[in-house]
N, C-alpha and C positions, 0 to 999 in steps of 0.2 A: 554231297559229292559234286565234283565238277566234271565236265565232259571234255575229253581230248578232241583234237581236230578230227580224228578218225571215228569219233562216236564212242570211244572207250571211256568207261568211268574211271576217274582218278580219285584216290582216297582224299577226303577232306583233310586239310592241314590245320583245322581249328583245334583248339585245346580240348574240347569235349566232343565225343563221338556219340551218334545215335545208335540204337540197336540195329537199325537198317544198315548203317555204315559198317558196323562190326561184322554183321552177317555177310554183307557183300565182300568185305576184305577176306573173310575166312571161307567163303563159299558154303555157308551153312544156312539152314532154315531158321526162322524165328523160333519155331518150336524146339529146335536143338539148343538154341541160345537159352531159352527158358528152362529146359531140362538141366543144362549145365549150371545155370543160376540156382536152381532148386537144390542141386547136389553140391553147391559151393565149389564147382570145378571151373567156372568161367572167370573172366576178368572182373576185378572189383568194379562195382557200379554204385551210383548214387541215385536215389529217387528224389526228384525235384518236388516242390510244394504242389505243383499242378499234376503230379502223378507220373510224369514222364521220367524215363530212366536215361542217364547219361554216363558214359565211361570216359574218364580222363585219358587222353592219349598216352601220357607217361605211364599210367597204370596198365593200360592195354599193352604197351610195348614191353614193360617189365614182365607181365604175365606171359606174353608170347615167348619172351626169352627164357623164362623158367621152364618151358615145355621141351626145350632142346635136351636131348640125351647124348651123353658122350658115347662114341663108338667103342664097342667092347674089344 
């Protein structure tokens, strides 16, 4: 994350997001992220050889878009 002049965090524009970045953007805890991951309800993620998890920004954006419901 980068910091705005007023001290506000701004989402990273990198291709891959960390769990912390995703949680910050969504306003959720890490435990909620892992709960969603276990239930396969979170964004698609990849486990790197070092064990860290990364979410591709395009996958995150697609997943987020898929959550929108049409107004009845």
